[in-house]
C-alpha positions in Angstrom: 12.6 -20.7 20.0 14.3 -22.9 17.5 13.2 -26.4 16.6 15.8 -29.1 16.4 17.1 -29.9 12.9 17.1 -33.4 11.5 20.3 -35.3 11.9 20.8 -38.0 9.2 22.2 -40.3 11.9 18.9 -40.1 13.9 16.4 -42.9 14.0 14.1 -42.6 11.0 11.0 -42.7 13.3 11.0 -38.9 13.0 7.4 -38.4 12.0 5.9 -38.4 15.6 8.6 -36.0 16.8 8.0 -33.7 13.9 4.2 -33.8 14.4 4.8 -32.9 18.1 7.0 -30.0 17.1 4.3 -28.6 14.8 1.8 -29.0 17.6 4.1 -27.3 20.1 4.8 -24.4 17.7 1.1 -23.7 17.3 0.3 -24.0 21.0 3.2 -21.7 21.9 2.1 -19.1 19.4 -1.5 -19.3 20.6 -0.3 -18.7 24.2 2.0 -15.8 23.1 -0.6 -14.1 21.0 -3.3 -14.5 23.7 -1.0 -12.9 26.3 -0.1 -10.2 23.9 -3.8 -9.3 23.6 -4.2 -9.6 27.3 -6.8 -12.3 26.9 -7.4 -15.1 29.5 -8.0 -18.6 28.3 -11.6 -18.0 29.1 -11.7 -14.9 27.0 -10.3 -16.9 24.1 -12.8 -19.6 24.6 -15.6 -17.1 24.7 -14.4 -15.5 21.5 -14.3 -18.9 19.8 -17.9 -19.5 20.8 -18.9 -16.1 19.4 -17.3 -17.1 16.1 -19.5 -20.2 16.0 -17.0 -23.0 16.9 -16.7 -23.4 20.6 -13.3 -24.4 22.0 -13.6 -24.8 25.8 -11.2 -23.1 28.1 -9.9 -26.5 29.4 -9.1 -27.6 25.9 -7.2 -24.4 25.3 -5.3 -24.8 28.6 -4.4 -28.4 27.8 -3.2 -27.4 24.3 -1.0 -24.6 25.7 0.5 -26.8 28.4 1.3 -29.6 26.0 -1.3 -32.1 27.4 -3.2 -32.3 24.2 -1.9 -34.5 21.4 -3.7 -33.0 18.4 -5.0 -29.7 17.2 -7.5 -30.0 14.3 -7.1 -27.6 11.4 -10.5 -26.2 11.9 -9.4 -25.2 15.4 -6.3 -23.5 14.1 -8.6 -21.5 11.8 -11.0 -20.4 14.6 -8.2 -19.7 17.0 -6.5 -17.5 14.5 -9.7 -15.5 13.9 -10.2 -15.2 17.7 -6.7 -14.0 18.2 -7.0 -11.5 15.3 -4.2 -13.1 13.2 -3.8 -15.4 10.3 -3.8 -19.3 10.6 -0.5 -19.3 8.7 1.0 -17.1 11.5 0.1 -19.8 14.1 1.7 -22.5 12.0 4.8 -20.5 11.1 5.3 -17.7 13.7 7.8 -15.6 11.7 9.9 -13.4 14.0 9.1 -15.5 17.0 10.5 -18.9 15.9 13.8 -18.9 14.1 13.6 -22.2 12.3 11.2 -25.1 11.8 11.2 -28.5 10.1 9.0 -28.1 7.1 8.5 -31.9 6.9 9.9 -34.9 8.8 13.3 -36.2 8.0 14.4 -32.7 6.9 16.9 -30.2 8.2 15.4 -27.2 10.0 15.1 -24.1 7.8 14.2 -20.5 8.4 10.5 -20.1 9.3 10.0 -17.5 6.6 11.1 -20.0 3.9 8.9 -22.7 5.3 6.0 -20.3 5.3 6.6 -19.4 1.7 6.5 -23.1 0.8 3.2 -23.5 2.6 1.6 -20.6 0.9 3.0 -21.5 -2.6 5.2 -18.4 -2.7 8.5 -20.2 -2.9 10.6 -19.6 -6.0 12.5 -22.3 -7.8 10.6 -25.0 -5.9 10.1 -27.0 -9.1 6.4 -27.1 -8.8 4.2 -24.5 -10.5 0.5 -24.2 -10.0 -0.6 -22.2 -13.0 -4.0 -21.3 -11.5 -2.4 -20.0 -8.3 0.0 -18.0 -10.4 -2.9 -16.6 -12.5 -4.8 -15.6 -9.4 -1.8 -13.8 -7.9 -1.3 -12.0 -11.2 -5.0 -11.1 -11.3 -4.7 -9.5 -7.8 -1.6 -7.5 -8.8 -3.2 -6.2 -12.0 -6.4 -5.3 -10.1 -4.5 -3.3 -7.6 -2.6 -1.5 -10.3 -5.8 -0.7 -12.2 -7.6 0.6 -9.1 -4.5 2.7 -8.2 -4.3 4.2 -11.7 -8.0 5.0 -11.7 -7.7 6.7 -8.3 -4.8 8.7 -9.6 -6.6 9.7 -12.7 -9.6 10.9 -10.7 -7.4 13.0 -8.5 -5.6 14.6 -11.4 -9.0 15.3 -13.1 -10.0 17.2 -9.9 -6.8 19.1 -10.1 -7.5 20.0 -13.7 -10.9 21.3 -12.7 -9.6 23.3 -9.8 -6.2 24.5 -11.0 -5.7 28.2 -10.3 -3.7 28.8 -13.5 -3.0 27.4 -16.9 0.4 25.9 -16.1 -0.9 23.8 -13.2 -3.9 22.8 -15.3 -1.7 21.5 -18.1 0.6 19.7 -15.7 -2.4 18.0 -14.1 -3.8 17.1 -17.5 -0.6 15.4 -18.5 -0.6 13.5 -15.2 -4.2 12.5 -15.8 -3.4 11.2 -19.2 -0.5 9.1 -17.8 -2.8 7.6 -15.2 -5.4 6.9 -17.8 -2.9 5.1 -20.0 -1.7 3.1 -17.0 -5.2 2.1 -16.1 -5.8 0.8 -19.6 -2.6 -1.2 -19.5 -3.5 -2.7 -16.2 -7.1 -3.5 -17.4 -5.7 -5.3 -20.4 -3.4 -7.4 -18.2 -6.4 -8.1 -15.9 -8.5 -9.2 -18.9 -5.7 -11.5 -20.0 -5.4 -13.0 -16.5 -9.2 -13.6 -16.4 -9.1 -15.3 -19.8 -6.3 -17.5 -18.6 -8.3 -18.5 -15.5 -11.4 -19.3 -17.6 -9.4 -21.3 -20.2 -8.0 -23.4 -17.3 -11.5 -24.2 -16.2 -11.5 -21.8 -13.3 -13.8 -18.9 -12.3 -12.1 -15.5 -12.0 -12.7 -13.4 -8.8 -15.6 -10.8 -8.8 -14.4 -7.4 -10.0 -15.1 -4.2 -8.1 -17.6 -1.8 -9.7 -14.8 0.5 -10.9 -13.5 -2.4 -13.1 -16.9 -3.7 -14.4 -15.9 -2.8 -18.0 -13.0 -5.2 -18.0 -15.1 -8.3 -18.8 -16.7 -8.6 -22.3 -20.5 -8.8 -22.0 -20.6 -12.4 -23.1 -18.6 -13.5 -20.0 -21.3 -12.3 -17.6 -22.8 -15.4 -16.1 -26.3 -13.9 -16.0 -26.1 -12.9 -19.6 -24.9 -16.3 -20.6 -27.8 -17.9 -18.8 -30.3 -15.6 -20.5 -28.8 -16.4 -23.9 -29.1 -20.1 -23.1 -32.8 -19.7 -22.3 
């Protein structure tokens, strides 16, 4: 399925057609995904009701058949959850739709590129959201720190259970490398959290394994107690 690209010679009343294309893409992907999961329209309606936002079977049928003129964003979110996928995959079905118009009066482009624009992952777009970039860096550093801590724990176990001195020493070296990597990742994580706070944001909660990353005075409960 490929959406029609914009021809500069076309009439400029392209917005309704573009909106119809977006709607048709979502509807087609809902239908494809529903059939892939071997769900009937009633099954999907029942699942939406279980989630807490009922979407009746006739509404789903009208959407899939093109008889519905709009799909609210909240319904896209609920349908995605009901279909065990992400909302972004209903809007930009990578692998199932070759190209889409990202906006009206634009040429069609690969669906993957349009998705990257929507998620803020497009490089060289000319617009940078520093907070978004900081949160992405935070997630990367957190993953690196947790992986290093896991590696260090495993190598510590190998040190304790090694059958001979040579394997014990090899494991000890590996443990030290992981420990150094964990400290580097924690430092980067601390910097990312400071950047987020300096920008007026609130960093994500850290898992228990990384509770030592934040200085004590950044703990909200501690700050509140000091204020009292």
